[in-house]
C-alpha positions, 0 to 999 in steps of 0.5 A, spaced: 561 472 548 554 470 544 558 467 538 561 461 541 555 460 545 551 459 540 556 455 537 557 450 543 549 450 542 550 448 535 545 454 533 547 458 527 548 464 527 548 470 521 550 477 524 547 482 519 546 490 519 539 493 515 541 498 511 541 505 512 546 511 509 552 509 513 557 513 514 564 513 513 566 512 521 560 506 523 563 504 516 569 503 520 566 500 526 562 495 522 569 493 518 572 492 524 566 486 526 567 483 520 574 481 521 572 479 529 567 475 526 571 471 520 576 468 526 568 464 527 566 463 521 560 467 522 557 470 515 556 478 517 552 481 512 553 488 511 546 491 508 548 498 507 553 496 502 547 492 498 541 498 498 542 499 489 542 491 489 536 490 494 532 496 490 532 500 495 529 508 495 532 512 500 527 517 498 521 512 497 522 506 502 524 509 508 519 512 513 526 515 516 533 515 514 534 509 519 529 506 518 525 503 513 517 502 511 512 498 509 515 498 502 523 498 503 522 493 509 518 488 504 524 488 499 528 488 504 525 481 508 525 478 500 532 479 499 534 476 506 530 471 505 533 469 498 541 468 502 536 464 508 533 459 506 537 455 501 544 456 506 540 453 512 534 449 508 530 452 512 522 449 512 516 452 509 511 451 513 506 455 509 498 451 509 500 447 516 494 448 521 500 449 527 502 454 522 495 458 520 496 464 525 502 466 521 497 465 514 492 470 517 498 475 519 501 474 512 495 477 509 494 482 514 502 485 512 501 485 505 494 488 505 498 493 508 503 493 504 498 494 498 495 500 501 502 504 502 504 502 496 497 505 493 498 512 497 506 513 493 502 512 487 502 518 483 499 516 476 490 516 475 490 509 471 495 506 475 491 508 481 485 505 478 487 499 477 491 498 484 484 499 487 481 492 484 482 489 490 477 486 493 478 488 501 477 495 499 471 499 499 472 504 494 468 511 494 468 514 487 465 521 485 465 524 479 464 533 479 465 532 471 468 528 465 475 532 464 476 537 459 482 533 456 478 528 451 485 523 452 484 523 460 477 523 459 477 516 455 482 513 459 478 514 465 471 511 462 476 505 459 478 504 466 472 505 469 468 500 464 474 494 464 475 494 472 467 494 474 463 494 467 461 503 468 460 504 461 461 512 458 453 513 459 453 511 467 459 517 468 455 524 468 457 529 472 455 529 479 454 522 479 457 517 485 459 510 485 460 505 490 464 500 489 465 493 494 469 487 494 472 489 486 464 489 485 459 495 483 454 495 488 452 502 488 451 508 483 447 515 483 447 519 477 446 528 477 438 527 476 438 522 483 437 525 490 441 520 495 442 519 503 446 513 505 448 511 510 454 505 514 458 503 519 465 500 514 471 498 518 468 502 525 468 508 521 460 512 520 459 513 513 455 518 511 454 520 503 448 525 501 447 529 495 441 533 493 438 532 486 444 536 481 449 538 485 455 534 488 455 529 493 456 530 500 460 525 505 462 524 512 466 520 516 465 519 523 462 526 522 467 530 519 467 532 512 471 529 507 472 533 501 470 531 494 472 534 487 471 541 486 473 537 478 474 532 476 474 525 480 474 523 487 476 517 491 475 515 498 478 507 500 477 503 506 480 497 507 475 492 510 481 487 511 484 491 516 479 496 518 482 502 517 481 508 512 487 508 506 485 514 504 482 521 500 484 523 494 482 527 488 485 526 479 487 532 476 485 534 469 491 532 467 490 525 470 495 525 476 493 524 483 492 530 488 492 528 495 
C-alpha cells in the first residue's frame, strides 16, 4: 500500500481532491477514502468542499467542468500552498542560483495568467490599466472619440494617465503603438503610414492612407479594426504570443 510504503520511508503524504462539481455518488467514495486514510493519520483534503472559500467561480475559473483554467489553478495553488508551507516547513528557494529555472518559469506563468485575466475583462477602463505591462506590445486604433462625453472623458483620461497621450493627440483615424509600456509611435488623421515589424514571430503590417482608418495585417491575415470608436491589438513579447484583438464600444464595454 502506498501509504505504508511512504510511512516506512518517512515520506510525508497528503491526499487531495482537486475542486470540481462533485456528484453525491462521487462524494460518498471520497468519504470512504477519508475514513481509510484517517486510520493512518494521513491528511485527506477534499477541495470539492472548499470551492467557495477558495473563491472559485465555475463559470470563469474552469476550462471544463473537471479542469481549472489558469485563473482557477492560480487561486487553487495559492490555497494549497497556504496549507503546505506552514504544515511541512517547506523552504523558500526563490533567488537561489540552482533554482533559477523555476524563477523563469514563474515569470512566464504569471504573464500567462495576466493574459488570461485580461481576456475575461469586460470593463474598458480596467482593461486599459491591465495592459500597462512591460512585456506587452499594444496597438491602439481610434476611429472616433465616442459620442458619449462621459465615455470619451474616461478614455482620454486613461490614455493621458497611462501613456502621456493627450487630448489633442487623439483624433479620428489615429494609431498609437505602445511597446514596453511606452508610447513609441503615433499617427493621426492627416498622416499616412506604412509600418511593418516582426513581433513574437508574427509578421505585423500597418498601413493608413491619409484621412482614412488604419489597415492591419498579422501574418498576412487581415485583422479587424474598430468601425466605431477604438480597437486594441495585443502581443505578449515575453511569452511570444498574440493575446487578442478587441473593440471598445460606445458604452465603454469590451467587444470580442
